[in-house]
C-alpha positions as CSV (number, residue, x, y, z in Angstrom):
1,M,-0.1,0.3,0.0
2,I,1.8,2.9,0.4
3,R,5.4,4.3,-0.1
4,H,7.9,3.9,1.8
5,D,11.6,4.9,1.4
6,M,10.9,8.1,3.8
7,M,12.4,7.2,7.0
8,V,13.2,9.3,9.9
9,E,16.3,9.1,11.9
10,R,14.1,7.6,15.0
11,I,12.6,4.5,12.8
12,C,15.7,2.4,14.3
13,R,18.7,3.2,16.3
14,C,20.3,0.3,14.0
15,A,23.9,0.6,14.5
16,G,26.6,-0.2,12.2
17,R,30.1,-1.4,13.1
18,G,30.8,2.0,14.5
19,G,27.6,1.4,16.8
20,T,26.3,5.0,16.0
21,V,23.7,6.9,14.4
22,A,24.4,9.7,12.2
23,R,22.0,12.5,11.8
24,Q,21.0,13.2,8.0
25,T,19.6,16.7,8.3
26,E,21.0,17.8,5.0
27,R,18.1,16.1,3.1
28,H,14.5,16.9,2.6
29,V,13.5,13.1,2.1
30,G,15.9,10.1,1.3
31,V,16.6,6.6,2.3
32,G,19.2,5.2,4.5
33,H,22.8,5.6,4.4
34,A,25.9,4.1,6.0
35,S,29.0,6.1,6.8
36,A,32.3,5.2,8.4
37,A,30.6,6.5,11.6
38,G,28.0,4.1,11.5
39,I,24.5,3.6,9.9
40,R,22.3,6.7,9.0
41,H,18.8,6.7,8.4
42,S,17.1,9.4,6.5
43,L,15.1,11.9,8.1
44,F,11.7,13.8,6.6
45,G,11.6,17.5,8.1
46,K,14.2,19.6,7.5
47,R,11.9,21.7,6.3
48,V,8.2,21.1,5.3
49,G,6.1,24.1,4.3
50,K,6.4,27.7,4.3
51,Q,6.4,27.3,8.2
52,G,9.3,25.0,8.6
53,I,9.1,21.9,10.4
54,V,6.4,20.6,12.3
55,P,6.8,21.3,16.0
56,T,9.5,19.0,17.5
57,G,8.9,19.6,21.1
58,L,5.4,17.5,21.6
59,S,6.2,14.9,24.4
60,W,3.6,12.1,24.6
61,P,2.0,14.3,27.8
62,S,1.5,17.0,25.5
63,L,0.0,14.5,22.8
64,T,-2.2,13.1,25.3
65,T,-3.4,16.5,26.3
66,R,-3.7,17.3,22.5
67,L,-5.8,14.1,22.3
68,G,-8.2,15.5,25.1
69,T,-8.2,19.1,23.5
70,Y,-9.7,17.8,19.9
71,G,-10.5,14.3,20.9
72,D,-14.3,14.9,22.1
73,T,-14.8,16.6,18.7
74,A,-13.1,14.2,16.7
75,R,-14.7,11.0,18.4
76,M,-18.0,12.4,17.8
77,N,-17.6,13.0,14.3
78,A,-16.1,9.8,13.8
79,T,-19.6,8.5,14.5
80,Q,-21.3,10.8,11.9
81,F,-20.4,11.6,8.0
82,Y,-19.1,15.0,6.4
83,I,-22.0,15.3,3.8
84,N,-22.6,18.3,1.5
85,G,-20.8,20.7,3.9
86,T,-21.6,19.5,7.3
87,W,-21.6,16.5,9.9
88,V,-24.7,14.4,9.6
89,D,-26.0,11.4,11.4
90,P,-25.5,8.1,9.7
91,I,-28.5,6.2,8.3
92,S,-26.7,2.8,9.2
93,A,-26.5,2.5,13.1
94,V,-23.8,0.1,12.8
95,R,-20.5,1.0,15.1
96,L,-17.1,-0.3,14.8
97,P,-14.5,0.2,17.9
98,V,-11.5,1.9,17.1
99,I,-8.3,0.1,18.8
100,D,-5.3,1.5,20.0
101,P,-2.9,-1.3,18.8
102,A,-0.5,-0.4,21.7
103,T,-2.8,-1.2,24.2
104,E,-5.5,-3.6,22.5
105,Q,-8.2,-1.7,23.8
106,G,-10.8,0.3,22.3
107,F,-10.8,4.4,22.5
108,A,-13.2,5.5,20.0
109,A,-16.0,4.3,17.7
110,V,-16.6,4.7,13.8
111,A,-19.8,4.7,11.9
112,L,-20.2,2.1,9.3
113,A,-21.9,3.3,6.2
114,D,-24.6,1.1,4.2
115,D,-25.7,1.3,0.8
116,A,-28.0,4.3,1.7
117,D,-25.4,6.5,3.3
118,V,-23.2,6.2,0.2
119,D,-25.7,7.1,-2.0
120,R,-26.4,10.2,0.0
121,A,-23.1,11.1,-0.4
122,V,-22.6,10.7,-3.9
123,R,-25.7,12.7,-4.7
124,A,-23.8,15.8,-2.8
125,A,-20.9,15.0,-4.7
126,R,-22.7,14.8,-8.1
127,A,-24.8,17.9,-7.4
128,A,-21.5,20.0,-6.6
129,F,-19.8,18.9,-9.8
130,P,-21.2,21.0,-12.5
131,A,-20.4,24.3,-10.3
132,Y,-17.2,23.4,-9.5
133,A,-15.9,21.9,-12.5
134,R,-16.5,25.4,-14.0
135,T,-14.3,27.2,-11.0
136,T,-10.8,28.9,-12.4
137,R,-7.4,27.7,-11.8
138,E,-6.7,31.1,-9.6
139,E,-10.1,29.9,-7.5
140,R,-8.5,26.5,-6.7
141,L,-5.2,27.8,-6.1
142,A,-6.5,30.2,-3.6
143,L,-8.6,27.3,-2.0
144,L,-5.5,24.8,-1.8
145,L,-3.4,27.5,-0.2
146,R,-6.1,27.9,2.4
147,I,-5.7,24.0,2.9
148,V,-2.0,24.3,3.4
149,E,-2.5,27.3,6.1
150,V,-5.0,25.2,8.0
151,Y,-3.4,21.7,7.8
152,T,-0.1,23.2,9.2
153,R,-1.9,24.4,12.1
154,R,-3.7,21.2,12.9
155,M,-0.7,19.1,12.2
156,P,0.0,18.5,16.2
157,D,-3.8,17.2,16.2
158,L,-3.1,14.5,13.3
159,V,-0.1,13.7,14.9
160,A,-1.8,12.6,18.1
161,A,-4.6,10.7,16.5
162,L,-2.6,8.7,14.1
163,T,-0.2,7.7,17.1
164,H,-3.4,6.3,18.9
165,E,-5.1,5.0,15.9
166,L,-1.9,3.3,13.9
167,G,0.6,2.8,17.0
168,A,3.5,4.7,15.1
169,P,6.2,6.5,17.5
170,T,5.2,10.0,17.8
171,G,8.5,11.0,16.1
172,F,7.5,8.6,13.3
173,S,3.7,10.0,13.3
174,R,4.8,13.7,12.8
175,D,8.0,12.8,10.2
176,P,7.4,11.4,7.7
177,Q,3.7,10.4,8.4
178,I,1.9,13.8,8.8
179,S,4.4,15.8,7.0
180,I,4.1,14.2,3.8
181,G,0.8,15.3,3.5
182,L,1.7,18.8,3.7
183,A,4.6,18.1,1.3
184,H,2.0,16.5,-1.2
185,L,-0.3,19.9,-0.5
186,E,2.3,22.1,-1.3
187,K,3.1,20.2,-4.2
188,A,-0.2,20.3,-5.6
189,V,0.0,23.9,-5.3
190,E,3.1,24.2,-7.5
191,T,1.6,22.0,-10.0
192,L,-1.7,23.8,-10.6
193,R,0.0,27.0,-11.2
194,T,1.7,25.7,-14.2
195,Y,-0.4,22.7,-15.3
196,R,-1.6,22.5,-19.0
197,F,-5.0,22.0,-19.4
198,D,-5.3,23.2,-22.8
199,H,-3.2,22.9,-25.8
200,S,-3.8,23.1,-29.4
201,R,-2.3,20.9,-32.3
202,G,-3.2,23.1,-35.5
203,T,-6.7,23.8,-35.4
204,T,-7.7,20.7,-32.8
205,L,-8.0,22.1,-29.2
206,I,-7.0,19.2,-26.6
207,A,-8.5,19.9,-23.5
208,R,-8.1,18.4,-20.0
209,E,-11.3,18.6,-18.2
210,P,-12.1,17.2,-14.7
211,A,-13.2,13.6,-14.7
212,G,-16.2,13.8,-12.5
213,V,-16.9,12.7,-9.1
214,A,-14.2,10.4,-7.7
215,A,-14.8,7.8,-5.1
216,L,-11.4,7.7,-3.1
217,I,-10.7,4.6,-1.1
218,T,-7.5,5.1,1.0
219,P,-5.4,2.4,3.7
220,W,-4.6,2.6,6.9
221,N,-0.9,2.2,6.8
222,W,0.1,5.6,5.5
223,P,-3.1,7.4,5.8
224,L,-2.6,11.1,5.3
225,N,-0.4,10.2,2.5
226,Q,-2.9,8.5,0.4
227,I,-5.6,11.0,1.4
228,V,-4.0,13.9,0.2
229,C,-2.3,12.1,-2.8
230,K,-6.0,11.8,-3.8
231,V,-8.1,14.7,-2.5
232,A,-5.2,17.1,-3.7
233,P,-5.1,16.3,-7.8
234,A,-9.3,16.1,-7.3
235,L,-9.6,19.6,-5.9
236,A,-7.1,21.0,-8.0
237,T,-8.6,19.6,-11.3
238,G,-12.0,20.4,-10.7
239,C,-13.7,17.1,-9.6
240,T,-15.9,16.4,-6.3
241,M,-15.4,13.4,-4.5
242,V,-16.6,11.2,-1.7
243,L,-13.5,9.8,0.5
244,K,-13.9,6.7,2.5
245,P,-10.5,6.0,4.6
246,S,-9.8,2.8,6.5
247,E,-12.1,2.1,9.0
248,M,-9.2,1.3,11.4
249,T,-7.5,4.7,11.4
250,P,-10.7,7.2,11.1
251,L,-9.7,9.9,13.1
252,N,-6.9,11.2,10.8
253,A,-9.5,11.6,8.1
254,V,-12.0,13.1,10.3
255,I,-9.6,15.8,11.2
256,F,-8.7,16.2,7.7
257,A,-12.3,17.0,6.6
258,E,-12.2,19.5,9.6
259,I,-9.2,21.0,7.8
260,L,-10.9,21.1,4.6
261,H,-14.2,22.5,6.0
262,E,-12.7,25.2,7.8
263,A,-10.7,26.1,4.7
264,G,-13.6,26.6,2.7
265,V,-14.1,24.0,0.3
266,P,-17.3,24.2,-1.2
267,P,-20.4,22.3,0.2
268,G,-20.7,18.7,-1.5
269,V,-17.3,19.1,-3.1
270,F,-15.6,17.0,-0.4
271,N,-17.5,14.4,1.2
272,L,-16.4,11.7,3.8
273,I,-18.2,8.5,4.9
274,Q,-16.5,5.8,7.1
275,G,-17.2,2.0,6.5
276,E,-15.6,-1.2,5.5
277,G,-14.2,-2.1,2.1
278,P,-16.9,-5.0,1.5
279,T,-19.9,-2.8,2.2
280,A,-19.1,0.8,1.9
281,G,-16.1,0.5,-0.6
282,R,-18.1,-1.9,-2.9
283,S,-21.0,0.2,-2.9
284,L,-18.9,3.3,-3.9
285,A,-17.2,1.0,-6.8
286,A,-20.6,0.0,-8.1
287,H,-22.5,3.5,-7.7
288,P,-23.5,4.8,-11.4
289,G,-22.9,8.3,-10.2
290,V,-19.3,7.6,-9.5
291,D,-17.3,8.3,-12.6
292,L,-13.3,7.4,-11.2
293,V,-12.3,5.1,-8.5
294,S,-8.8,5.7,-7.1
295,F,-8.1,2.7,-4.7
296,T,-5.1,2.2,-2.6
297,G,-4.9,-1.1,-0.6
298,S,-4.5,-4.9,-1.2
299,T,-4.2,-6.6,-4.6
300,R,-7.1,-9.0,-3.6
301,A,-9.4,-6.0,-2.8
302,G,-8.2,-3.9,-5.9
303,I,-9.4,-6.7,-7.8
304,D,-12.6,-6.9,-6.0
305,V,-12.9,-3.0,-6.7
306,A,-12.2,-3.3,-10.6
307,R,-14.9,-6.2,-10.9
308,T,-17.6,-4.4,-9.2
309,A,-16.6,-1.1,-11.1
310,A,-16.4,-2.7,-14.4
311,G,-20.6,-2.5,-14.6
312,T,-20.4,1.1,-15.1
313,V,-17.2,1.1,-17.1
314,K,-15.8,4.0,-14.8
315,R,-12.2,4.4,-14.6
316,V,-10.6,2.6,-11.9
317,L,-6.7,3.7,-10.6
318,Q,-5.3,1.3,-8.6
319,E,-2.2,1.3,-6.2
320,L,-1.9,-2.3,-4.9
321,G,0.6,-4.6,-3.3
322,G,4.1,-5.3,-3.7
323,K,7.3,-7.5,-3.1
324,S,10.2,-5.0,-4.0
325,P,13.5,-6.2,-4.4
326,F,16.9,-4.4,-3.3
327,V,19.6,-5.3,-5.6
328,V,23.1,-4.8,-4.0
329,L,25.6,-5.0,-7.1
330,P,29.0,-6.4,-6.6
331,D,30.6,-2.7,-6.6
332,A,28.4,-1.3,-3.9
333,D,29.0,-0.5,-0.7
334,L,27.4,-3.5,1.3
335,A,27.4,-1.9,4.6
336,R,25.7,1.3,3.3
337,A,23.0,-1.0,1.4
338,V,22.0,-3.1,4.1
339,A,21.6,-0.1,6.1
340,S,19.5,1.4,3.4
341,C,17.3,-1.7,2.9
342,T,16.9,-2.8,6.8
343,G,15.8,1.0,7.7
344,I,13.4,0.9,4.9
345,V,11.8,-2.4,5.9
346,F,11.7,-1.7,9.8
347,A,10.4,1.9,9.4
348,N,6.5,1.8,10.1
349,S,6.5,-1.5,11.6
350,G,7.2,-2.9,8.0
351,Q,3.8,-1.8,6.9
352,S,4.5,-0.3,3.5
353,C,3.8,-1.7,0.1
354,D,7.0,-0.8,-1.4
355,S,9.1,-1.9,1.4
356,P,12.4,-3.9,-0.2
357,T,11.7,-7.0,1.8
358,R,13.8,-9.0,-0.6
359,L,17.5,-8.1,-0.2
360,L,19.5,-9.7,-3.3
361,V,23.1,-10.1,-2.8
362,P,26.2,-11.4,-4.8
363,R,26.7,-15.2,-3.2
364,A,30.2,-14.3,-1.8
365,W,28.6,-11.7,0.6
366,H,25.6,-13.5,1.8
367,D,27.0,-14.3,5.4
368,E,28.3,-10.8,5.7
369,A,25.1,-9.5,4.7
370,A,23.2,-11.2,7.3
371,A,25.4,-10.4,10.1
372,L,24.7,-6.6,8.9
373,A,21.2,-7.3,8.8
374,R,21.1,-8.7,12.4
375,E,22.8,-5.8,14.0
376,A,20.1,-3.8,12.3
377,A,17.4,-5.7,13.7
378,E,18.9,-5.8,17.1
379,A,19.6,-2.5,17.6
380,C,15.6,-1.7,16.9
381,V,13.7,-0.4,20.2
382,V,10.3,-2.0,20.0
383,G,8.1,-0.6,22.5
384,A,5.1,1.8,23.1
385,P,4.6,4.5,20.8
386,M,5.0,7.2,23.4
387,A,8.1,6.5,24.8
388,E,10.8,8.3,23.5
389,A,13.5,5.7,22.8
390,T,11.1,3.7,20.8
391,T,11.7,3.4,17.2
392,M,9.1,0.9,16.5
393,G,5.7,0.4,17.4
394,P,2.8,-2.3,17.0
395,L,1.4,-3.5,14.1
396,V,-2.2,-2.2,13.5
397,S,-4.4,-5.0,14.2
398,Q,-4.9,-8.3,15.6
399,R,-5.3,-9.7,12.1
400,Q,-2.2,-8.0,10.9
401,Y,-0.3,-9.3,13.7
402,D,-1.5,-13.4,13.0
403,H,-0.9,-12.7,9.4
404,V,2.7,-11.6,10.1
405,Q,3.1,-14.6,12.3
406,R,1.9,-17.0,10.2
407,L,4.6,-16.2,7.7
408,I,7.3,-16.0,10.0
409,E,6.6,-19.5,11.2
410,Q,6.2,-20.5,7.3
411,G,9.5,-19.0,6.7
412,V,11.2,-21.4,9.5
413,A,9.0,-24.6,8.5
414,E,10.2,-24.1,4.7
415,G,13.8,-24.1,5.7
416,A,14.7,-20.4,5.4
417,R,17.6,-19.8,8.2
418,L,16.6,-17.9,11.1
419,V,19.4,-14.9,11.8
420,T,17.4,-12.9,14.2
421,G,13.9,-12.4,15.5
422,G,11.1,-14.8,14.9
423,P,7.8,-15.6,16.1
424,G,6.2,-13.8,19.0
425,R,6.3,-10.6,20.9
426,P,9.8,-9.2,21.7
427,A,10.7,-9.6,25.6
428,G,8.8,-7.8,27.9
429,L,6.3,-6.8,25.7
430,N,2.7,-9.1,26.5
431,R,0.2,-6.5,25.4
432,G,-0.3,-5.2,21.8
433,Y,0.2,-6.2,18.4
434,Y,4.1,-6.2,18.6
435,V,6.5,-8.3,16.6
436,R,10.2,-8.7,16.3
437,P,12.3,-7.4,13.7
438,T,13.1,-10.4,11.9
439,V,16.0,-11.5,9.6
440,F,15.9,-14.5,7.1
441,A,19.0,-16.0,5.3
442,D,19.4,-18.6,2.7
443,V,15.9,-17.9,1.3
444,T,15.1,-19.0,-2.0
445,L,12.6,-17.8,-4.3
446,D,10.4,-20.8,-4.1
447,M,9.7,-20.0,-0.3
448,T,6.5,-18.3,0.6
449,I,8.4,-15.6,2.3
450,A,10.0,-14.4,-1.1
451,R,6.8,-14.7,-2.7
452,E,4.2,-13.4,-0.6
453,E,3.9,-9.8,0.8
454,I,4.6,-10.2,4.6
455,F,3.6,-6.4,5.5
456,G,5.9,-6.6,8.7
457,P,9.5,-6.0,9.5
458,V,10.9,-8.9,7.9
459,V,13.8,-9.0,5.9
460,T,14.6,-11.9,3.6
461,I,18.2,-12.4,2.0
462,I,18.8,-14.2,-1.2
463,S,21.7,-15.0,-3.2
464,Y,22.3,-14.4,-6.6
465,E,25.4,-15.4,-9.0
466,D,25.6,-12.7,-11.5
467,E,23.9,-9.6,-12.8
468,A,21.5,-11.3,-15.0
469,D,20.8,-13.7,-12.6
470,A,19.8,-10.6,-10.2
471,V,17.6,-9.2,-12.7
472,R,15.6,-12.3,-13.1
473,M,15.3,-12.8,-9.4
474,A,14.1,-9.2,-9.1
475,N,11.6,-9.6,-11.8
476,D,10.5,-13.2,-10.5
477,T,7.3,-11.7,-8.6
478,Q,3.7,-11.0,-9.5
479,Y,4.5,-7.4,-8.2
480,G,5.9,-4.6,-9.7
481,L,5.4,-1.5,-7.2
482,A,9.0,-0.5,-6.6
483,A,12.7,-1.6,-6.4
484,Y,16.0,-0.2,-5.2
485,V,19.4,-0.8,-6.6
486,H,23.0,0.0,-5.0
487,G,25.9,-0.1,-7.4
488,G,28.1,1.8,-9.8
489,P,27.5,2.7,-13.3
490,R,25.7,-0.6,-14.1
491,A,23.0,0.3,-11.4
492,R,21.4,2.3,-14.3
493,D,20.9,-0.4,-16.5
494,V,19.7,-2.7,-13.6
495,A,17.3,-0.3,-12.9
496,R,16.2,0.0,-16.5
497,A,15.8,-3.7,-16.8
498,I,13.7,-4.2,-13.7
499,R,9.7,-3.9,-14.2
500,A,8.8,-2.0,-11.4
501,G,6.9,1.3,-11.7
502,A,9.3,3.3,-9.2
503,I,13.0,2.8,-8.8
504,F,15.6,4.1,-6.4
505,V,19.1,4.2,-7.3
506,N,21.5,4.8,-4.6
507,D,19.9,6.4,-1.9
508,P,18.5,9.4,-4.0
509,P,16.4,12.4,-2.1
510,M,12.8,11.7,-1.9
511,D,11.4,13.3,-5.4
512,I,7.2,14.1,-4.8
513,G,7.3,15.0,-8.3
514,A,8.3,11.7,-9.8
515,P,5.4,9.4,-10.7
516,F,4.7,6.6,-8.1
517,G,2.7,3.6,-9.0
518,G,3.0,-0.1,-10.0
519,Y,3.5,-2.6,-13.2
520,K,1.6,-5.8,-13.2
521,Q,-0.5,-6.6,-9.9
522,S,0.9,-3.7,-8.1
523,G,-1.9,-1.5,-10.0
524,N,-2.0,0.8,-12.6
525,G,-2.1,4.9,-12.7
526,R,0.1,7.1,-11.1
527,E,0.2,9.4,-8.2
528,Y,2.1,12.6,-7.4
529,A,2.5,16.0,-9.0
530,D,1.0,16.4,-12.8
531,F,0.8,12.3,-13.1
532,G,-1.8,12.4,-10.5
533,F,-3.5,15.6,-12.0
534,D,-3.4,13.6,-15.2
535,D,-5.4,10.7,-13.8
536,F,-8.3,12.9,-12.5
537,T,-8.6,14.5,-15.9
538,E,-10.7,13.3,-19.1
539,I,-9.2,14.4,-22.6
540,K,-11.4,15.9,-25.2
541,G,-10.3,17.0,-28.8
542,I,-12.2,19.8,-30.3
543,V,-11.5,19.4,-34.0
544,G,-11.8,22.8,-35.7
545,Y,-11.8,24.5,-32.5
546,G,-9.2,27.0,-33.9
547,G,-10.7,27.5,-37.2
548,A,-13.9,28.5,-35.8
549,E,-12.6,32.2,-34.9
550,G,-14.7,34.6,-36.7
């Protein structure tokens, strides 16, 4: 499900041979580095937005206070839907508890929409579309800038909510989880200033027009990233929309709706319903009033969305699962490469769809790579999200915990060598969906852990013979979301040979202007910057337009 090569220095205090973590504040966003001083991890947040970085002085007590100040309103609104510019009671009476994954206790409830609720939201978006589609570029720019301003002010609230819902450490909730939303909003402003909606070819006008009513279905693992990557281009191009976030992390979406309301989004342009994928999500995909579905989630769910939407021949954009390779070429710095790979995999508790869980190394380097990966895993501090020392929080749910445990056990049963970690919770943690950072060595491509998306902090090390063998192994997967390559001049050729939508060579700084999306069963369509704008527009050709003057 969603990106991510973005780390913060706190994700894992993974020690290199020097045993230290070096700060990497010179980058806006990047991936891990190794240096003589030890392993570095990238850091989002040198600057985000015109206001500078998000406040870094927030401690857990202040976040608890913050939850108290906004929490009553957010929890109340989580049992309502935002439709046509106001919070309304749902037609359905079904509620679902929102679980804090660190405590396994419910701390809020979320309403679950039924078909009637979905229909009400779609009708509001449909009614608002003609007027909003006619707004000017300047009007939409002004709206996005107001959203940036309010989002910046509400970021501490978003951090507090996400820490409770997702279980991410507070530092990681802030940077990059919440900060990346602001970065994408600002990129949408920049893109809209120059985006070419119309151009001429002879006397023919090629016009890009808003696609219509968009259904936006987003996941729990990088919620604000995916919400903003859909809402911002939809607003910028003149679409109206219905957002259905994950029912497991609903409060951040509630606050985001409050942000849009305060910023003055016209009634009906943005609508928020809550609900589960097989009910509310499927109803949105099937609704004849929806022109486009943008979905981020598992490949299995994406297939269901596409089938459901096919009956009305609507456009379906999908960002789905992944099993990304990390190819270490023979002329690469092995310590730096392993640091980068493990840093990305262990971030967000391994819950990222482009996580490079397959570490491909030359056969002669296999054991050294395993030793380096073990150091990184054992240096992670797994614990309560509010603890200052914590670098890895729990998984999001019991279901996710059980899934990761099953695959770790299957890796052992199928003969992979368990280097560190393994089944069960880390020592001293008997409550919460915590898992042990795990490294497997001597993995072969026929093993389940080399083929199935684990979505947890598990690294699998696979040996290759030569460059051609590495490329073959990298492509031997049903997925094609992302790939990572470390090495010298040949790294470019290897990157070109890998069939994946986003490839990162030698720890580049993050580029949110680059397209993001997958090949094969990792989806279709592209997000970020003008690529996201393109997907929310229809192309119209008006032949003879230029010859009709006078």
